[in-house]
Structures are given as structure tokens and as C-alpha cells.
C-alpha positions in Angstrom: 33.3 13.5 14.2 34.7 16.0 12.1 33.7 19.9 12.3 31.6 20.3 9.2 29.6 17.1 10.6 28.4 19.0 13.6 26.2 21.4 14.3 26.0 24.7 15.6 24.8 25.6 19.4 23.3 28.2 21.3 25.9 30.3 23.0 25.2 32.0 26.1 26.6 35.3 26.6 28.4 34.1 29.9 30.5 31.7 27.9 34.0 31.9 27.5 35.5 33.1 24.1 38.4 30.2 23.2 41.7 30.9 24.6 44.3 31.6 21.5 45.9 27.9 21.9 42.2 26.1 21.5 41.9 28.4 18.6 45.0 27.5 16.8 43.7 23.8 17.7 40.5 23.7 15.8 42.6 25.8 12.9 44.0 23.1 12.2 40.9 21.6 11.2 40.0 24.5 8.7 42.5 24.8 6.0 42.2 28.1 4.4 41.6 29.8 7.4 43.7 32.5 9.7 42.6 33.8 13.2 42.7 37.5 13.6 42.7 39.7 16.9 45.3 37.3 19.1 42.9 34.5 18.0 39.4 36.3 18.3 38.5 36.7 15.1 38.5 33.9 12.0 38.8 34.9 8.5 39.3 33.4 4.6 39.2 34.8 1.3 37.8 32.7 -1.6 38.8 32.8 -5.1 36.0 32.8 -8.0 36.0 33.1 -11.7 33.7 35.7 -12.1 30.9 38.1 -9.8 28.4 35.3 -10.4 30.5 32.5 -9.5 30.8 34.7 -5.8 27.5 35.5 -5.1 26.3 31.7 -5.9 29.0 31.1 -2.8 27.6 34.0 -1.1 23.9 33.0 -0.9 24.8 29.5 -0.4 27.3 30.6 2.7 23.7 33.0 4.1 21.7 29.4 3.7 23.8 27.4 5.7 24.5 30.2 8.0 20.3 30.5 8.2 20.0 26.6 8.9 23.1 27.0 11.7 21.9 30.1 13.5 25.0 31.5 13.3 25.6 34.1 10.6 29.1 35.3 9.6 30.1 38.9 8.0 30.2 38.5 4.2 31.9 41.0 1.6 32.3 40.1 -2.2 32.5 41.6 -5.5 34.0 40.7 -8.5 36.0 37.2 -8.4 35.9 36.8 -4.4 34.3 36.3 -1.1 35.8 37.4 2.5 34.2 35.6 5.1 35.3 37.0 8.9 33.5 34.3 11.8 33.1 35.3 15.6 30.6 34.7 17.5 29.0 38.4 18.4 27.7 37.2 22.1 30.8 36.4 23.3 33.0 38.7 21.2 35.3 36.3 20.4 36.0 32.6 19.2 33.4 29.4 20.0 33.3 26.0 18.5 30.2 27.4 16.5 32.8 29.7 14.3 35.0 26.1 13.2 32.4 24.4 12.4 30.7 27.4 10.6 34.3 27.6 8.6 34.7 23.7 8.0 31.1 23.6 6.4 31.4 26.9 4.4 35.3 24.9 3.1 32.6 22.4 2.3 30.9 24.4 0.0 33.7 25.7 -1.7 35.2 22.0 -2.7 36.0 20.4 0.8 39.6 21.8 1.1 
């Protein structure tokens, strides 16, 4: 099953974050994203033709985040949007972060 076909699951506060090697394996399934903080964060910058396109994308990401109950940090401006994912409850990465990354990639154009 592709990551984008999965749904985010509730993460318990005592869940362990992914170790770097696990995150690196999942990263292979989420093109364009990069690991930060020794594998504790996942980030991607998206490029658009103008502010309006970036805003539409950010709103679409927000809709998916609400449906999945998994909320990224998003910053955007004229021609770009940056999305930072991690699971706040465990202060690290969980499979849910990669599910969201895959779903966000689909919004951007399936890459």
C-alpha cells in the first residue's frame, strides 16, 4: 500500500519516534522531502508561480491536515510554501508524518 493511501493513526505520548534508519527508509517513498535534525523533522519547500497559487496549496494542505488530524507547520509567501512535519506529541517523526508528506506530494502533483 502506498503511503498516500494510508490514514494517520492516533499517536500515544509514550510512542517512540522513528530512529534515523527507519526515517531514511520512509523518506525514499516521499520524493522532494528532506530529513532535518538528525531525522527528527521532515521538510519540503514547494514552488509556485505566484502568491495565489501558494495560498490555494496551503489551504488544500490544511484541509488534508484537518481530515487526518495531523497538523504540519506551514510558512508561505509569494511563490513558495514550506511544510515542516513532525509529531509534536513525541517530538520526532512517526509514520504519520510520512503519510502526510505523501498526501501533500499528491496535492502538488504526484511527485
